[in-house]
Backbone as a chain_set.jsonl record, in Angstrom:
{"seq": "MSSMISTCRQTLLAALDQHPTVNIRESLAKSLGGTATKSEVAVAQRAARAIAEEGRAVLMTLYNHQAKGVECRTRESRAVLHLTVDEDVVLGLPYRVTIATGKWGDVVEEGKRRTNERIDNDPMLSWMMGRGPYPLASSNPFRRAAETR", "coords": {"N": [[-18.416, 5.504, 22.46], [-17.609, 2.977, 21.606], [-19.762, 2.141, 20.192], [-19.532, 3.702, 17.926], [-17.192, 2.738, 16.843], [-18.021, 0.125, 16.204], [-19.943, 0.75, 14.292], [-18.321, 1.938, 12.316], [-16.745, -0.208, 11.688], [-18.627, -2.005, 10.586], [-19.383, -0.471, 8.42], [-16.925, -0.361, 6.966], [-16.45, -3.12, 6.439], [-18.679, -3.708, 4.859], [-18.117, -2.041, 2.707], [-15.779, -3.298, 1.797], [-16.937, -5.67, 0.909], [-18.091, -4.791, -1.457], [-15.981, -3.61, -2.934], [-12.618, -4.497, -3.746], [-10.523, -2.985, -2.602], [-10.492, -0.356, -0.323], [-10.615, 3.078, 0.453], [-10.186, 4.338, 3.553], [-11.006, 6.844, 4.761], [-12.619, 7.906, 2.706], [-14.609, 5.941, 2.507], [-15.871, 6.229, 4.967], [-16.761, 8.889, 4.82], [-18.55, 8.638, 2.714], [-20.513, 6.951, 3.842], [-21.435, 8.604, 5.858], [-22.452, 10.678, 4.441], [-21.192, 13.021, 3.961], [-18.332, 15.142, 4.643], [-16.011, 13.651, 6.86], [-15.146, 14.147, 10.353], [-12.041, 14.847, 12.106], [-11.952, 13.276, 14.442], [-13.832, 11.263, 13.833], [-12.638, 10.067, 11.682], [-10.364, 9.075, 13.0], [-11.503, 7.148, 14.68], [-12.518, 5.436, 12.742], [-10.104, 4.566, 11.616], [-9.077, 3.141, 13.753], [-10.903, 1.054, 13.815], [-10.397, -0.094, 11.334], [-7.787, -1.0, 11.753], [-8.374, -2.991, 13.639], [-9.845, -4.785, 12.068], [-7.799, -5.531, 10.238], [-6.006, -6.714, 12.048], [-7.398, -8.968, 12.722], [-7.086, -10.461, 10.474], [-8.774, -10.286, 8.32], [-8.453, -8.481, 6.29], [-5.955, -6.43, 4.688], [-4.11, -3.754, 5.976], [-2.999, -0.923, 4.461], [-0.842, 1.75, 3.284], [-1.567, 3.813, 0.782], [-1.455, 5.568, -2.349], [-4.343, 6.844, -4.03], [-4.366, 6.146, -6.756], [-2.866, 3.874, -6.896], [-4.32, 1.596, -6.269], [-6.656, -0.578, -7.675], [-9.91, 0.277, -8.735], [-10.623, 2.052, -6.652], [-12.69, 4.407, -5.334], [-12.681, 7.858, -5.257], [-13.47, 11.019, -4.098], [-11.939, 13.276, -3.87], [-8.815, 14.557, -5.012], [-6.236, 13.074, -3.832], [-3.084, 14.017, -2.701], [-1.318, 12.748, -1.236], [-0.315, 9.702, 0.46], [-2.69, 7.572, 1.834], [-4.513, 5.683, 4.369], [-5.659, 2.481, 3.461], [-7.857, -0.34, 3.242], [-7.524, -3.597, 2.081], [-8.4, -6.529, 0.179], [-7.302, -7.485, -1.981], [-5.083, -9.478, -3.536], [-3.242, -8.9, -5.549], [-2.59, -6.205, -5.251], [-1.358, -6.258, -2.709], [0.819, -7.999, -3.295], [2.138, -6.479, -5.231], [2.871, -4.161, -3.943], [4.336, -4.583, -1.408], [5.885, -3.324, 0.581], [4.386, -1.241, 1.447], [2.595, -2.053, 3.279], [0.903, -1.924, 6.368], [-0.373, -3.355, 8.413], [-0.648, -6.817, 8.504], [-1.934, -9.96, 8.995], [-2.22, -13.463, 9.723], [-3.03, -15.385, 6.878], [-2.305, -13.353, 5.212], [0.228, -12.445, 5.916], [1.969, -14.257, 4.675], [1.497, -13.656, 2.011], [2.483, -11.059, 1.888], [5.199, -11.559, 2.424], [5.861, -13.079, 0.14], [5.436, -11.126, -1.815], [7.475, -9.308, -1.132], [9.677, -10.942, -1.646], [9.449, -11.233, -4.421], [9.752, -8.52, -5.23], [12.368, -7.981, -4.392], [13.706, -9.755, -6.055], [13.16, -8.641, -8.567], [14.549, -6.259, -8.295], [17.184, -7.177, -8.029], [17.524, -8.352, -10.549], [17.608, -6.277, -12.335], [20.0, -4.252, -13.552], [20.413, -1.403, -13.379], [18.5, -0.556, -11.528], [19.297, -2.111, -9.376], [21.816, -0.951, -8.867], [20.95, 1.641, -8.156], [19.69, 1.069, -5.767], [21.795, 0.459, -4.18], [22.892, -2.075, -4.308], [24.57, -3.102, -6.219], [27.267, -2.755, -8.684], [27.939, 0.175, -10.652], [26.12, -0.032, -13.568], [26.911, 0.767, -16.181], [29.566, 1.175, -16.249], [31.723, -0.008, -17.703], [31.148, 0.835, -20.306], [31.392, 3.54, -20.239], [32.46, 6.356, -21.862], [34.042, 8.484, -20.953], [35.43, 7.46, -18.845], [36.951, 5.478, -20.058], [38.621, 7.119, -21.711], [40.056, 8.504, -19.77], [41.479, 6.389, -18.621], [43.248, 5.658, -20.679], [45.116, 7.598, -20.839]], "CA": [[-17.339, 5.415, 21.505], [-17.564, 1.637, 21.056], [-20.785, 1.98, 19.17], [-19.029, 4.34, 16.725], [-16.23, 1.759, 16.284], [-18.742, -0.965, 15.541], [-20.552, 1.279, 13.095], [-17.238, 2.142, 11.361], [-16.364, -1.57, 11.367], [-19.654, -2.508, 9.709], [-19.252, 0.283, 7.178], [-15.712, -0.824, 6.24], [-16.655, -4.505, 5.971], [-19.618, -3.608, 3.777], [-17.402, -1.452, 1.559], [-14.905, -4.395, 1.301], [-17.771, -6.601, 0.135], [-18.354, -4.224, -2.728], [-14.746, -3.275, -3.62], [-11.483, -5.18, -3.13], [-9.716, -2.027, -1.895], [-11.279, 0.832, 0.046], [-9.98, 4.22, 1.116], [-10.933, 4.432, 4.85], [-11.602, 8.131, 4.939], [-13.653, 8.087, 1.71], [-15.706, 5.041, 2.845], [-16.593, 6.812, 6.076], [-17.439, 10.082, 4.286], [-19.676, 8.186, 1.901], [-21.551, 6.449, 4.707], [-21.992, 9.734, 6.601], [-23.082, 11.645, 3.497], [-20.416, 14.3, 3.93], [-16.939, 15.011, 5.133], [-15.814, 13.139, 8.19], [-14.311, 14.964, 11.192], [-10.784, 14.177, 12.525], [-12.238, 12.225, 15.482], [-14.53, 10.206, 13.185], [-11.589, 9.345, 10.899], [-9.505, 8.337, 13.938], [-12.274, 5.969, 15.084], [-12.535, 4.516, 11.543], [-8.78, 3.958, 11.481], [-8.969, 2.098, 14.775], [-11.752, -0.057, 13.33], [-9.653, -0.709, 10.238], [-6.692, -1.762, 12.382], [-8.948, -4.195, 14.279], [-10.162, -5.677, 10.946], [-6.529, -6.079, 9.755], [-5.39, -7.587, 13.009], [-8.113, -10.248, 12.688], [-6.682, -11.133, 9.293], [-9.834, -10.237, 7.309], [-7.977, -7.632, 5.231], [-4.619, -5.877, 4.93], [-4.088, -2.288, 6.127], [-1.879, -0.358, 3.68], [-0.758, 3.151, 2.989], [-1.476, 3.89, -0.663], [-2.085, 6.624, -3.108], [-5.548, 6.276, -4.616], [-4.192, 5.614, -8.081], [-2.16, 2.603, -6.793], [-5.252, 0.559, -6.052], [-7.701, -0.666, -8.694], [-11.299, 0.396, -8.318], [-10.85, 2.853, -5.448], [-13.457, 5.619, -5.661], [-12.269, 8.991, -4.464], [-14.055, 12.288, -4.57], [-10.927, 14.27, -3.883], [-7.54, 14.136, -5.542], [-5.271, 13.014, -2.759], [-1.694, 14.168, -3.138], [-0.495, 12.003, -0.287], [-0.727, 8.369, 0.689], [-3.649, 7.441, 2.96], [-4.809, 4.328, 4.74], [-6.691, 1.69, 2.734], [-8.043, -1.733, 3.562], [-7.617, -4.348, 0.865], [-8.4, -7.968, 0.139], [-6.78, -7.76, -3.298], [-3.717, -10.008, -3.416], [-2.328, -8.276, -6.54], [-2.149, -4.93, -4.648], [-0.393, -6.574, -1.668], [2.024, -8.549, -3.903], [2.823, -5.455, -5.985], [3.374, -3.085, -3.079], [4.453, -5.201, -0.094], [6.489, -2.443, 1.54], [3.392, -0.242, 1.885], [1.7, -2.734, 4.207], [0.991, -1.462, 7.725], [-0.776, -4.49, 9.281], [-1.069, -8.018, 7.829], [-1.846, -11.103, 9.83], [-2.819, -14.681, 9.168], [-2.564, -15.765, 5.49], [-1.741, -12.15, 4.534], [1.661, -12.391, 6.212], [2.675, -15.083, 3.646], [1.367, -12.885, 0.792], [3.408, -9.946, 1.971], [6.581, -12.082, 2.255], [6.01, -13.43, -1.275], [5.601, -9.827, -2.528], [8.829, -8.809, -0.814], [10.619, -11.773, -2.377], [9.375, -10.829, -5.857], [10.315, -7.161, -5.373], [13.817, -8.074, -4.289], [14.141, -10.424, -7.24], [13.104, -7.669, -9.639], [15.676, -5.319, -8.095], [18.469, -7.882, -8.316], [17.624, -8.689, -11.986], [17.708, -5.036, -13.103], [21.276, -3.681, -13.133], [20.307, -0.005, -13.008], [17.731, -0.49, -10.259], [20.201, -2.703, -8.359], [22.814, 0.091, -8.524], [20.315, 2.725, -7.47], [19.357, 0.643, -4.429], [23.042, 0.193, -3.504], [23.18, -3.487, -4.261], [25.5, -3.563, -7.233], [28.145, -1.721, -9.224], [27.378, 1.009, -11.719], [25.986, -0.988, -14.706], [27.455, 1.188, -17.433], [30.948, 1.556, -16.013], [32.59, -0.449, -18.799], [30.847, 1.574, -21.502], [31.514, 4.972, -20.023], [33.537, 6.856, -22.705], [34.943, 9.367, -20.2], [36.31, 6.614, -18.011], [37.947, 4.86, -20.98], [39.544, 8.138, -22.107], [40.957, 8.794, -18.657], [42.339, 5.258, -18.428], [44.254, 5.494, -21.739], [46.107, 8.665, -20.749]], "C": [[-17.304, 4.025, 20.875], [-18.633, 1.425, 20.031], [-20.346, 2.636, 17.84], [-17.986, 3.413, 16.045], [-16.947, 0.674, 15.596], [-19.45, -0.483, 14.309], [-19.528, 1.445, 12.006], [-16.804, 0.732, 10.825], [-17.344, -2.144, 10.344], [-19.575, -1.779, 8.324], [-18.034, -0.163, 6.316], [-15.879, -2.19, 5.656], [-17.631, -4.481, 4.814], [-18.949, -3.055, 2.488], [-16.42, -2.521, 0.961], [-15.659, -5.449, 0.558], [-18.015, -6.133, -1.255], [-17.11, -3.989, -3.608], [-13.592, -4.018, -2.943], [-10.549, -4.292, -2.316], [-10.51, -0.765, -1.566], [-10.407, 1.838, 0.793], [-10.798, 4.43, 2.423], [-11.691, 5.727, 5.023], [-12.814, 8.302, 3.971], [-14.877, 7.184, 2.022], [-16.544, 5.645, 3.963], [-17.355, 8.049, 5.589], [-18.691, 9.665, 3.482], [-20.815, 7.672, 2.761], [-22.223, 7.534, 5.524], [-22.703, 10.734, 5.715], [-22.432, 12.935, 3.482], [-18.997, 14.039, 4.383], [-16.876, 14.617, 6.599], [-14.913, 14.064, 9.037], [-13.059, 14.166, 11.518], [-11.073, 13.06, 13.491], [-12.927, 11.068, 14.819], [-13.51, 9.361, 12.365], [-10.692, 8.528, 11.844], [-10.234, 7.072, 14.423], [-12.294, 4.93, 13.96], [-11.189, 3.867, 11.334], [-8.573, 2.913, 12.529], [-9.8, 0.874, 14.375], [-11.059, -0.797, 12.212], [-8.462, -1.511, 10.764], [-7.195, -3.056, 13.019], [-9.277, -5.23, 13.17], [-8.864, -6.326, 10.404], [-5.91, -7.007, 10.753], [-6.099, -8.946, 13.155], [-7.746, -11.063, 11.46], [-7.769, -11.129, 8.222], [-9.46, -9.358, 6.126], [-6.544, -7.175, 5.586], [-4.764, -4.342, 4.997], [-2.8, -1.789, 5.433], [-1.969, 1.127, 3.517], [-0.582, 3.267, 1.506], [-1.963, 5.228, -1.163], [-3.309, 6.061, -3.771], [-5.301, 5.622, -5.987], [-3.434, 4.239, -8.091], [-3.094, 1.439, -6.613], [-6.35, 0.564, -7.124], [-9.073, -0.455, -8.082], [-11.57, 1.257, -7.107], [-11.559, 4.137, -5.92], [-12.974, 6.723, -4.696], [-12.812, 10.238, -5.021], [-13.054, 13.383, -4.634], [-9.654, 13.725, -4.497], [-6.5, 14.185, -4.448], [-3.854, 13.162, -3.29], [-0.746, 13.502, -2.15], [-1.109, 10.614, -0.05], [-1.617, 8.346, 1.911], [-3.918, 5.976, 3.189], [-5.934, 3.698, 3.932], [-6.743, 0.307, 3.364], [-8.19, -2.441, 2.212], [-7.707, -5.855, 1.088], [-7.899, -8.424, -1.248], [-5.32, -8.206, -3.183], [-2.774, -9.358, -4.359], [-1.812, -6.944, -5.978], [-1.096, -5.246, -3.534], [0.93, -7.156, -2.245], [2.812, -7.452, -4.625], [3.424, -4.39, -5.113], [3.544, -3.57, -1.61], [5.078, -4.294, 0.968], [5.565, -1.314, 1.963], [2.453, -0.833, 2.925], [1.994, -2.228, 5.638], [0.722, -2.631, 8.685], [-1.252, -5.623, 8.33], [-0.864, -9.192, 8.712], [-2.448, -12.305, 9.143], [-2.213, -14.986, 7.826], [-1.915, -14.575, 4.827], [-0.291, -12.017, 4.804], [2.466, -13.1, 5.133], [2.614, -14.321, 2.315], [2.324, -11.748, 0.789], [4.844, -10.418, 1.788], [6.85, -12.499, 0.826], [6.167, -12.145, -2.123], [6.964, -9.245, -2.318], [9.887, -9.601, -1.61], [10.622, -11.396, -3.858], [9.936, -9.45, -6.149], [11.792, -7.222, -5.33], [14.422, -8.794, -5.505], [14.201, -9.498, -8.443], [14.237, -6.654, -9.523], [16.991, -5.956, -8.475], [18.65, -8.192, -9.794], [17.742, -7.468, -12.857], [18.982, -4.302, -12.681], [21.208, -2.224, -12.67], [19.593, 0.118, -11.666], [18.59, -1.037, -9.127], [21.256, -1.654, -7.908], [22.175, 1.208, -7.731], [19.955, 2.334, -6.019], [20.619, 0.252, -3.621], [23.419, -1.258, -3.373], [24.17, -3.985, -5.261], [26.344, -2.457, -7.796], [27.379, -0.952, -10.298], [27.314, 0.192, -12.995], [26.669, -0.526, -15.984], [28.922, 1.606, -17.316], [31.886, 1.165, -17.141], [32.323, 0.266, -20.089], [30.913, 3.062, -21.399], [32.678, 5.558, -20.832], [34.509, 7.77, -21.962], [35.907, 8.599, -19.36], [37.398, 5.977, -18.884], [39.007, 5.907, -21.427], [40.529, 8.478, -20.997], [41.917, 7.615, -18.4], [43.434, 5.122, -19.466], [45.3, 6.606, -21.66], [47.29, 8.344, -19.962]], "O": [[-16.989, 3.913, 19.69], [-18.466, 0.635, 19.102], [-20.739, 2.184, 16.765], [-17.926, 3.332, 14.818], [-16.557, 0.293, 14.493], [-19.558, -1.239, 13.343], [-19.819, 1.124, 10.854], [-16.539, 0.567, 9.634], [-16.921, -2.713, 9.338], [-19.684, -2.388, 7.259], [-18.139, -0.312, 5.098], [-15.503, -2.426, 4.508], [-17.411, -5.202, 3.841], [-19.184, -3.53, 1.377], [-16.275, -2.607, -0.259], [-15.105, -6.08, -0.342], [-18.14, -6.949, -2.168], [-17.155, -4.138, -4.829], [-13.576, -4.158, -1.721], [-9.852, -4.785, -1.429], [-11.133, -0.176, -2.45], [-9.586, 1.484, 1.638], [-12.002, 4.677, 2.353], [-12.868, 5.727, 5.383], [-13.877, 8.777, 4.371], [-16.022, 7.594, 1.832], [-17.773, 5.589, 3.925], [-18.522, 8.212, 5.945], [-19.746, 10.291, 3.585], [-21.978, 7.927, 2.449], [-23.405, 7.437, 5.855], [-23.48, 11.554, 6.204], [-23.03, 13.913, 3.034], [-18.536, 12.902, 4.489], [-17.579, 15.163, 7.449], [-14.01, 14.698, 8.492], [-12.996, 12.965, 11.254], [-10.489, 11.983, 13.372], [-12.646, 9.931, 15.198], [-13.54, 8.13, 12.372], [-10.307, 7.407, 11.512], [-9.605, 6.023, 14.555], [-12.115, 3.732, 14.184], [-11.131, 2.713, 10.911], [-7.956, 1.883, 12.254], [-9.367, -0.253, 14.611], [-11.131, -2.025, 12.152], [-8.173, -2.595, 10.255], [-6.531, -4.089, 12.95], [-9.007, -6.419, 13.339], [-8.838, -7.529, 10.143], [-5.328, -8.016, 10.358], [-5.52, -9.925, 13.628], [-8.064, -12.251, 11.402], [-7.683, -11.919, 7.282], [-10.074, -9.465, 5.065], [-6.016, -7.503, 6.648], [-5.452, -3.732, 4.178], [-1.687, -2.185, 5.78], [-3.052, 1.706, 3.603], [0.457, 2.861, 0.986], [-2.752, 5.92, -0.52], [-3.325, 4.865, -4.063], [-5.967, 4.646, -6.332], [-3.366, 3.556, -9.113], [-2.644, 0.31, -6.808], [-6.905, 1.618, -7.435], [-9.353, -0.975, -7.002], [-12.676, 1.199, -6.568], [-11.068, 4.845, -6.798], [-12.882, 6.518, -3.486], [-12.677, 10.535, -6.208], [-13.255, 14.351, -5.368], [-9.448, 12.511, -4.491], [-5.942, 15.246, -4.171], [-3.479, 12.483, -4.246], [0.471, 13.673, -2.224], [-2.287, 10.394, -0.333], [-1.34, 9.016, 2.907], [-3.611, 5.129, 2.35], [-7.001, 4.283, 3.743], [-5.764, -0.15, 3.953], [-8.883, -1.958, 1.317], [-7.164, -6.387, 2.056], [-8.052, -9.584, -1.628], [-4.445, -7.434, -2.792], [-1.589, -9.247, -4.043], [-0.658, -6.601, -6.233], [-0.072, -4.57, -3.445], [2.014, -6.847, -1.75], [4.042, -7.493, -4.63], [4.408, -3.763, -5.505], [2.944, -3.003, -0.697], [4.817, -4.486, 2.155], [5.961, -0.492, 2.789], [1.572, -0.122, 3.408], [3.147, -2.12, 6.057], [1.475, -2.865, 9.63], [-2.123, -5.421, 7.485], [0.257, -9.434, 9.16], [-3.106, -12.183, 8.11], [-1.001, -14.86, 7.649], [-1.056, -14.748, 3.963], [0.414, -11.489, 3.944], [3.518, -12.615, 4.717], [3.587, -14.339, 1.561], [2.942, -11.48, -0.241], [5.626, -9.775, 1.088], [7.958, -12.297, 0.331], [6.969, -12.12, -3.056], [7.559, -8.726, -3.262], [10.835, -9.04, -2.159], [11.683, -11.258, -4.467], [10.532, -9.233, -7.204], [12.452, -6.58, -6.147], [15.531, -8.469, -5.928], [15.142, -9.542, -9.236], [14.814, -6.239, -10.529], [17.814, -5.35, -9.16], [19.781, -8.291, -10.268], [17.964, -7.617, -14.059], [19.046, -3.78, -11.568], [21.858, -1.847, -11.695], [20.056, 0.83, -10.775], [18.601, -0.474, -8.033], [21.533, -1.509, -6.718], [22.751, 1.687, -6.754], [19.924, 3.199, -5.143], [20.501, -0.234, -2.496], [24.158, -1.646, -2.469], [24.59, -5.14, -5.201], [26.155, -1.301, -7.417], [26.327, -1.379, -10.775], [28.357, -0.249, -13.479], [26.987, -1.37, -16.822], [29.449, 2.306, -18.182], [32.766, 1.946, -17.501], [33.216, 0.31, -20.935], [30.548, 3.781, -22.329], [33.825, 5.262, -20.497], [35.688, 7.822, -22.312], [37.054, 9.004, -19.17], [38.574, 5.936, -18.523], [40.189, 5.57, -21.505], [41.708, 8.715, -21.262], [43.059, 7.837, -17.998], [44.469, 4.523, -19.174], [46.298, 6.541, -22.378], [48.185, 9.178, -19.824]]}, "num_chains": 1, "name": "protein.A"}
């Protein structure tokens, strides 16, 4: 089993050398030349976790369209595990991070700070997130009509 983990690890690191963000399942399938089994995917995910725990990349749950340059043979309708070394992806989607250590922890915190700042600066988004009052309350014509009665 450890030889399979090291093979998956080498495959994922080689894929990261070619692309800044890689879909773990797709990278494994590409290296095998076909569809990976559940047990092979599980081993690849363990290898990806080990890479992320070392701080060499960030493990994230993403839809394929959320990451630039991700090649995917199938149209995933659900979020799947990806490894990335792309700071823009981590900064843009910090709440999708599963494992980030080392310098990546600071990148994730900066992304969360930027996301919270965006929410606080947008009245509608702030209201939707439960952080502020309804932004159009003063311009609501039904409310004004009820108050004048």
